[in-house]
SETORGU-561887 format. One record per residue: residue in three letters; y, z, x of N, C-alpha, C, O in turn. Coordinates in steps of 0.05 Angstrom, whole numbers, plus 5000, padded with zeros to 4 digits. Layout:
ALAYZXYZXYZXYZX/...
END
This chain:
UNK836407762388833707692389832007942386832208132400/UNK830207932366828408122362826308142376825107942383/UNK825408382383823208432407821508652391822408822376/UNK819208612399816708852393816708992415816108912437/UNK817509252407817709462429815409682432814709832414/UNK814509672456812109862460812210052481812709992504/UNK811610322470812210572486809410572504807310592491/UNK809410562526807010542546807010782562809110892571/UNK804310892566804411122582804511012612803010812617/UNK805811112630806611042655804311062672803411282677/UNK803210822683800710822695800110532707799410362690/UNK800210452729800310142734798010002722798509782712/UNK795310092719793509942706794109892674793409692661/UNK795410082665796210052635798609842633798709702612/UNK800309812650802809672650801809392655802509202641/UNK800109362677799109062684797608932664798008702658/UNK795609102653794108972631795508922608795308692599/UNK797109072597798709062571800808772577801508632559/UNK801508732600803008492605801408252601802008072585/UNK799308252616797008052618795807962588795007742583/UNK795908182571794508152547796608022528796007852511/UNK799208102533801108032508801507722516801507552499/UNK802007652542801907402551799607202536800207002523/UNK797307292540794907162530795207122500794906902490/UNK796007352484795907332457798107182447797907062425/UNK800407172462802806982451801606672458802306492442/UNK800106602480799306332483797406242463797406022452/UNK795606452457793406362439794506352411793506172397/UNK796506502400797206492377799906382369800706382346/UNK801306272390803506092390806006262379807506192361/UNK806206522394808006722384810206712405809406692429/UNK813006712399815206682413816806972418818107042437/UNK816107122393817307432398816807532426814607502436/UNK818907662441818107762462817608102460818608242443/UNK816108172477815208482476816708622502816808552526/UNK817808812489819109022512817809262515817509442498/UNK816809272543814809512546815809702561816509622583/UNK816109972555817810152570815610372577814510512560/UNK815210382604813310632617814410882616816510942629/UNK813111042601814411332600812011522613809611472612/UNK813411762627811411982631810912132612812312142592/UNK808512272616807712382591809412572574809212532550/UNK810912752583813012882570814912702558815412742534/UNK816012522569817712342554816612152533818112072515/UNK814112062535812511922519812612072488813111972466/UNK811912352496811612512468814312522458814612452435/UNK816312602472819112652463820112412448821112422426/UNK819912162464820911892450819511852423820811822402/UNK817011842424815311742401815311962376815811892352/UNK814612232383814112422363817112592360818512572341/UNK817612742381819812932375822212812367823512932349/UNK823312562378825612472371825112242348826912082341/UNK822612262338822112082315822111802316822211652296/UNK822011732343822211402352820011252335820511012329/UNK817811352326816211182318816611182284815810992271/UNK817811392274818511402249820911262242821311172219/UNK822611232262825211072256825110782259826810642249/UNK823010702273822510412279823510322310823810082316/UNK823910522325825310482350822710342365823110142379/UNK820210432362817910342376816010242353815710372333/UNK814709992358812909872340809909952346808109952329/UNK809710012374806910092384807210272405808910242423/UNK805510492405805610682423803210792436801310822422/UNK803010852459800311012471800711262463802811382465/UNK798711362452798811652439795811772453793711642453/UNK796011992463793512112467792312282444794112352428/UNK790212352439788612492422790012782418790212892395/UNK790712882439792413152438794313142415794813342401/UNK795412902412798112902399797712752368799512752352/UNK795312642364794812422343795312632318796812552300/UNK794212842316793913032295797413102286798213102263/UNK798713132308801513202305802712952289803812952268/UNK802212732305804012482294803112412269804912312254/UNK800812432258799512392232800912572211801712492189/UNK801012842221802213012203805512952199806512972177/UNK806812892219809512812219810112542205812412442205/UNK807812422194808112132183809611952203811511812195/UNK808711962232810111812253808711572253809911352256/UNK805811572250804011352257803011212230803111352209/UNK802110962228801210802207798110892203796510912221/UNK797610922180794710942175793610632175794410452160/UNK791610602195790810292196788310212180786910022185/UNK787810412157785610362144785310082130783409942134/UNK787410012112787209762100787409542117786009342111/UNK788809532137788609322159785709282168784709062171/UNK784409502173781809492187780009402164778109252171/UNK780209462139778409322118778609062118776708912117/UNK780908992118781908662111780608532136778908352133/UNK781608642162780508422186779908662209781508722227/UNK777408762207776808972231776608822257776208572260/UNK776809022279776608922304773508822311771608882296/UNK773108682333770308592331768708822336769509012350/UNK766308812324764109012326765209302317764009512325/UNK767409302300767909602293766709682272766609512253/UNK765509922268766110132293763610172313763710322333/UNK761210002307759010052322759409992355758010112372/UNK761309812360761709752390763110012408763410002432/UNK763710232393764410492407762810722403761510752382/UNK762910902424760811142422762711322400765211342399/UNK761111422384762011632360764611822372766611882359/UNK764011892398766312082406768711962409770512112414/UNK769311702406771711592407772911502383775111382382/UNK771311572363772411502335773611732318775311702300/UNK772611962327772712192307776312322310777612392290/UNK777212332334779912472336782512342318784512462311/UNK781912062314784111952299783311912273784811762259/UNK781312022261780612032231781912292225781112512235/UNK783812262207785412502196785812452168786812242160/UNK784912682151785512632120784312372109785412262090/UNK782312282119781012022109782311772121781411552115/UNK784311792136785711562146784811522176783411682188/UNK785811282187784911202216787911142228789410962219/UNK788611302249791211312258791711202283793911222294/UNK789311072295789810922319787010792330784910882321/UNK787110602348784610532361784510572389786410542404/UNK782310642397781410752427782310512445781810272438/UNK783510562466783710372487782910472515781710322530/UNK783410742523783110812546781611112545782211272528/UNK779511142566778211372562777111462589778111362609/UNK775211652591774011752615774212012612776412112616/UNK771912162606772312492601772312562631771512412649/UNK773112822634773312952656770713002669768713062656/UNK770812962696768013002710768313102736770613192741/UNK766513102754766813182784766512972799764412852800/UNK768712882814768912662829767812702859768512912868/UNK766512582871765612712900765412472921765412242911/UNK765312492945765312302966762212282974761312452989/UNK760912112966758012062972757512042999755512153009/UNK759111913013758911833041758912103059757812123081/UNK760412323046760412583063757812733056756512843074/UNK756912753028754912893019752212773029750112913029/UNK752212543035749712403047749612383074747612293084/UNK751812473090751212443115749612663132750012903131/UNK747812543148745612743155746712963175745413173176/UNK748612933190749713133206750913333187750313573189/UNK752613263171753613473148751813603135752313843130/UNK749513483127747513593113746113823129745314033119/UNK745913763151744613923173746114193179745014413180/UNK749014153184750814363190751214503165751814743166/UNK751014373141751414563119748914753108748914943094/UNK747014643119744114773110744315023132743715243124/UNK745214993157745315193172746815413166746015643169/UNK749115353156751215533147750815663124751615893121/UNK749515533102749315673076746415713066745715863048/UNK744915553081742015623073740515473052738215513047/UNK742115293041740915083019742114823023744114793037/UNK740714633011741614363013744014253007744714332985/UNK745714093017748113983011747613752990746813532994/UNK748513872964748513662941751213732924752313952926/UNK752013562909753713622891753813892878751713962866/UNK755614042877755214322865754414362837755714262819/UNK752414522834751414572807752914832796753414842772/UNK753615012811755015252803758015272813758715082828/UNK759615442808762315482816762615602838764615572852/UNK760715742845760115892870759615682895760715682917/UNK757815502885757115272907759815112910760615062933/UNK761015052888763914872891765515022914766614902932/UNK765615272911767815392931766915372961768415322980/UNK764015432961762915362989763515133001764615103022/UNK762414942983762714642993765814523000766514373018/UNK767314632980770314552987771314673011772914553024/UNK770414943018771315073043769814903067771014843087/UNK767514833064765814703088767314463090767814403113/UNK768314263071769014043079772514033083773813823084/UNK773514243084776314263086777014263118776214423135/UNK778614013122779113993151781913853155782213613161/UNK784214073152786713953151787513783178789313613177/UNK786213833200787013693224786113363216787613183222/UNK783913313203783013063196784412923171783812703162/UNK786413103159787613013132785612963108785912793090/UNK783613143111781713193091781313433080781213613097/UNK781113503055781513763042778713793020777713603007/UNK777814043020775514083004775413972978773313882970/UNK777713982963778313902936781213862933782813922950/UNK781713752908784513682898785013712868783613602851/UNK787213902863787313942837789913802826791413692842/UNK790513802800793413712789794113942774793213992752/UNK796214142793797214312780800214312772801514522767/UNK801114052771803914032761804014092729802713972712/UNK805914332724805614392698807014262675809214322665/UNK805214052667806313872646805013932619805013752601/UNK803914162614802314192591800114092583799114112561/UNK798913952607796313782608794413922622792914092613/UNK794413832651792613882671791614132675789214162677/UNK793114332677792514622681791114742654789514932656/UNK791714612627790514722606787914632607785914782605/UNK787714332609784914262614783214392635781014482628/UNK784114422658782314582675781614852667779414942671/UNK783715002654783015282641781015232619779415422616/UNK780715062605778915012582776214922596774015012587/UNK776314752617773814692632772414952642770015002637/UNK774015122656773315382667771815552644769515642647/UNK773215592621772315722596769715622588767815772586/UNK769715372583766915242567764715302586762615412578/UNK765215242615762915232634761615502638759615522653/UNK762915752624762715992626761416082598760716312594/UNK761115872580759915942555762116062535761616162513/UNK765116042547767016162526768015952507767015722506/UNK770216032489771115832472773815912464774616142464/UNK775415682455778215732449778315852421780515942414/UNK776615862405776415912378774716162373772616202384/UNK775716332356774116572348772216492323772416262314/UNK770516662311768616592291770316522264769316422244/UNK772816592266774516512238776116252245778316212236/UNK774916072263776215832275779415842279780915662273/UNK780016082289782916112301783016132330781116212343/UNK785116062342785216022368785616322376787416472367/UNK783616392394783416652406782516652436780116612442/UNK784316692453783416712485783317022493782917082516/UNK783717162479783717462489780817602486780017772471/UNK779317442510776817602512775917582541777417452557/UNK773517692551773017732579772317422592772917372616/UNK771117252576770616992591773016842594772916662611/UNK775116862581777816762589779216892616780616772632/UNK778617112616779517292641778317182667779617112687/UNK775517182664773817072685774716782692775116722715/UNK775016612674776216362677778616312691778816152709/UNK780616472682782916472698783116602724784816522740/UNK781316802729781016922754780116742777781116732799/UNK778116622766776716402784778716202788779016132812/UNK779916092771781615852774784015922792784715762809/UNK785616172789787916242804786816272834788116182852/UNK784216402837783416442867783116192881784116132902/UNK781116012863780615742874783315582884783615502907/UNK785015542863787315372871789015482894790315332909/UNK789015752897790715892919789315932942790216052962/UNK786515802939785115832966785815622991784715392990/UNK787415683009788415553026786515383045787215183057/UNK783815503047781815383065779715223048777315193054/UNK781015123026779414923005780514712994779314492992/UNK783314772985784414622969787114462984788414553002/UNK787514232973789814032986792314172978792714262955/UNK794114193000796214342998798514252979800414402973/UNK798113992969800013912954799313902923800813782907/UNK797414022916796114022894797814142870797514082847/UNK799914332880801414482860803514242854804514262832/UNK804114052867806313872860804913602845806313432835/UNK802113582844800913362836800113392805799213602795/UNK800613162791799913092762797012972768795812952790/UNK796212912748793212762746793012532763791012492777/UNK795412362763795512082774796012152805794612022821/UNK797612312815797712382842795112472854794012352873/UNK794212692841791812772851789512572853787912582872/UNK789412412834787712162833788011962860786311862874/UNK790811952861791211762886790811902913789911772932/UNK791412152915790612312940787312282943786412242966/UNK786112282927782812262931782611982937781311922957/UNK783611772923783011502929784211422959783311232972/UNK786011582968786711512997785311683018786011703041/UNK783211813006781011923027782112193035781212293057/UNK783712333021784812593028783012833016783713063022/UNK780912793000779313052990776512942988776012702986/UNK774613152990772113092989771013112964768912982960/UNK772313282941771713302912774613342899776613422909/UNK774113232869776413312851774813312825772813192820/UNK776413492810775613522781778013382768780313472770/UNK777413122753779512982742777712762723775312732721/UNK779612632712778712442692776712192707777312102730/UNK774812112694772911912701775011672713774711592736/UNK776811592698778511382709779311362734779411142745/UNK780111602749781211612774778411562792778611472815/UNK776011612781773611532801773311232801772711112821/UNK773811102778773510792777775510672793775210472807/UNK778010802790780510702803779810672833780810482844/UNK778310832848778010832874776310582886776110522910/UNK775010452861773010222866774709962868774109772882/UNK777109982851778609712845781709692856782909482857/UNK782709912863785609882871785809832899784109922913/UNK787809672911788009602936788209842955787009872977/UNK789810022945790810272962788010452970788010642985/UNK786110362959783910572959782610552988782310332999/UNK781910772998780810793026777810903023776510963043/UNK776810902995773911022995772510852975770810942959/UNK773210592975771110362962768810422971768410452995/UNK766710452948763710452956762910742967760710792975/UNK765110932967764111172979763911402956763411632962/UNK764311332934765311502911762811512889761811302880/UNK761911762881760411802854761711992841763612142849/UNK760211992814761312252798758712392787756412282788/UNK759312652777756812782765758212972746760612962744/UNK756713142731757513362713758613532727758013562751/UNK760513692714761813942724759914172732757914212719/UNK760314312751759314582757759314762736761314762722/UNK757514932731757715142708756915412720755815412741/UNK757615632707756615872714753315882712752415732695/UNK751616042725748716022722748516112693750216242682/UNK746316032680745516102649747515942630747115952606/UNK749215812639750915642619750715332627749915252649/UNK751515182606751514912609753814782621755814932623/UNK753914562628756614392635757714312614756514272593/UNK760214272619761914152595763513952609763613942633/UNK764813762591766613582596768913592578768713742558/UNK771013452582773313492562773913222554774113072572/UNK774213122530774712852521777512842506778012932484/UNK779312722523782012682510782212402514782012322538/UNK782612212495782511922500785711832489787211962476/UNK786111582499788511472490788011262471786111112471/UNK790311242451789911062426792310882426794410952437/UNK791810652415794010472409794610552382792810542364/UNK797510642378798610692347800710492341801910352357/UNK800910502316803210322305804910532293803910732282/UNK807710472296809910652283810110602254810010362246/UNK810310782237810710762212813310602207813410432189/UNK815310652224817810512216818410242228820610132229/UNK815710122238815809862251816309622232814909612211/UNK818109412238818409202217816509002225816308812211/UNK815009022247812808842255809908942252808308892271/UNK809109082229806709182229804409002232802809032250/UNK804208782214802408592217801708472244799408452253/UNK804308382259803708272285802708502301800908452317/UNK803608732300802608962317799708992316798309002336/UNK798808992288795909012284794508782298792608822313/UNK795208582293793808342305793608332333791608242343/UNK796108432348795908472377793808712383792108692401/UNK793908932368792009132374789009042371787209152383/UNK788708862356785908782353785008622375782708632383/UNK786808462385786508272411786208472430784408432446/UNK787608682434787908842455785409032462785209162483/UNK783609042440781209232443778809022440776609112432/UNK779008752446777208612443775108652466775908782486/UNK772408552466770808592492772108502516772508652536/UNK772908262514774608132540777108292547777808322571/UNK778508392527781108572534779908832549780908932570/UNK778008902536777409202544776009192574776109392590/UNK774708952581773708932609776208852627776308912651/UNK778108722615780708662633781708972643781909042666/UNK782309122620783209332627781809512650783209662664/UNK779209502651777509612669777509502696777209642716/UNK777809262697777909132723780909162736781309112760/UNK783109252718785709312728785809592739787609662755/UNK783609762729783910052741784210232719784810472724/UNK783910152692784010302669780610362660778810262674/UNK780110522637777410532634777010432601777710542580/UNK775710222603775010072577773210292557771710462567/UNK773510262531772310472517770010342504768410482492/UNK769710072506766909992489764610012503764609992527/UNK762610052489759910072502759209832519758009852540/UNK760009592509759509332524760409342548759009232565/UNK762909482556764109472583762709672598762409642622/UNK761509922585760810142604757809982616757110022640/UNK756609842601753809742609753909452619752009302621/UNK756309392625756809082637755609042662755909222679/UNK754308842668752808802695755108802717755008962736/UNK757008622714759308562732760808822739761608882762/UNK761208972717762609232718761209442736762509562754/UNK758509472732757109642744756309522777755109652794/UNK757009302779756909192809759509312823759209422845/UNK761409292814763709382824764109692825764909812845/UNK763409802800763410072796760810182794760210202770/UNK759010252809756410332807755710562789753510602781/UNK757810722784757110922766758210902738758211102724/UNK759210692730760510642707758710722682759510832662/UNK756310642685754410722660753910972655752411032636/UNK755211172673754411452671756611542651756511792647/UNK758711422637760911462615758911582590759511782577/UNK756911462588755411552564754311852569754512032553/UNK753211872590752212152598754712372592754312562577/UNK756912332603759212532601759612572573759912802565/UNK759612342556760612362530758612552514759412652493/UNK756112592523754212762510755113052512754613222496/UNK756413082534757113382538760213412533761213632538/UNK761713222523764813252524765413382497764513292475/UNK767213622500768313762481771013672475772113512490/UNK772113772453775213682444776713902441775514112437/UNK778913912442781014082436781214132408780213962392/UNK782614372398782714442371784514262359786614202371/UNK783814162335785513952322787414122301786614162278/UNK789814212309791714352294794414272298795114232321/UNK795714262283799214142282800414342308802114252323/UNK799514582311800814742334799714722362800814852379/UNK797614552367796214522390798714472416798614602437/UNK800514272411801714212434803314422439803914422463/UNK804414632424805714862431803715072445804315182465/UNK801115102432799315252442799015202472799115382489/UNK798714902478798314812503800614872525800214872549/UNK802514902515805014962529804715252542805115322565/UNK803815382518803815692527801915772548802415932566/UNK799115622542797015662559797615552588796515652607/UNK799615322591800415202616802115422628802015472652/UNK803815542611805415752625803915982641804616082663/UNK801716052624799716302630798716202658798916342678/UNK797515922659796115872686798215882704797816022724/UNK800215782703802515722721803116032730803116062755/UNK803616242715804416482722801816632740802216792759/UNK799516542732797316642744797116552774796516702793/UNK797716282778797916202805800416302823800216282847/UNK802516402811805016452824805416752827807216842842/UNK803716922815804417212810802017342818799917232824/UNK802317612818800017782822799117932792797418112790/UNK800317862777799717992747797017982742796017762747/UNK795418172732792518142731792217972710793917952693/UNK789817812709788917612688788917702660789617572640/UNK787817982662787318112632790518142621791018082598/UNK792218212635795118222625796217992617797617992596/UNK795717772631796817512623795417402597796617312578/UNK792617422599791217342575792217462550792417322529/UNK792617712550793517872529796317822517796917812493/UNK797917792540800817732532800717432521802317372503/UNK799017232529798816982520798116962491799316832475/UNK795817122485794817102456796817252437796417242412/UNK798717372447800117542425802317302423803117262400/UNK803217162441805216942437804316722420805716612403/UNK801716672425799916442408799916552377800316402358/UNK799316802375799416922348802116902333802316872309/UNK804116902349806816912337807216612322808216592300/UNK806316372338806816122329804616062308805215882293/UNK802416172304800216132291801516242261800116242241/
END
């Protein structure tokens, strides 16, 4: 019996939404073929789909790929260019229904290699019940001499995290995702760099992190993460999902994480902070502006798939306004403007409309086939910084020379 095989990013909201969407799609179109959906962790997903050529060989018909990988996947000729399908039968309101920043990264050499399905740039997530509490406000002002508000600078971020760190109440100042998976710590490093006015690229558009801003960024981050008076003690074993869950379970006052983990707090059963959460832009160094990071998830079709037309029809269905809203209600993040501004959604998740604001400051990672390798090297550098006393200057120099070799 033939099956449509889908490689899914392991995350409950993705899995439950996909199953519901497939059931509705089959019912609506009288389709009898079964879908086999395999949830995979980040590293395994990349391995299965791209490294082991699963998409190219037809092992997977559809895969969740994030925009860090799409350039790689298109260059490897692993994913289908959807242009002709889109021209013949575009998704509803395509492309106007999406913010421009969700349409760029899958456009490679005049082809379109995926359709956006889950998003939510990085932001500062905070417990508004703590920040708005009059006693907390009073105590904070006595201690630090300024009003307690979400931090605008990194210095304020440290002070606020230390202020709210109360291990005996099982609440910590902030929570990070420091599990070395080639993603979270790389993103955190980039955010530290960008909010200090730094860049990953030099004036020749080559990856170059051997400069003082990168050293400052790494210095701040290693000190922050190792600050036992401010940070959730399990941060070093948390990926972004686990860090998001810890926040939802009420174990942190602040988190720097994807927008999706803030909205998850309002919709999942396990959440102990419903109605107590808000988001804002990330802190920055004085004289520099805030930044966010936009990495989003795409539906892609394997070049080796024997069911390309069926797969495309399902993708169209899966990113319709109704499906996009379903994903949001399940705990994912819809990508359509209609979902961001939906009255019901904003009743459940009062900060949902702020997605547009985050996209205005959202930067993206360099689009180059070597980026996944560079990300691993940067990840290794940050991990070394957290676990050793080697000066940041030396780590940055060594890392750049390793990057140079693969470039």
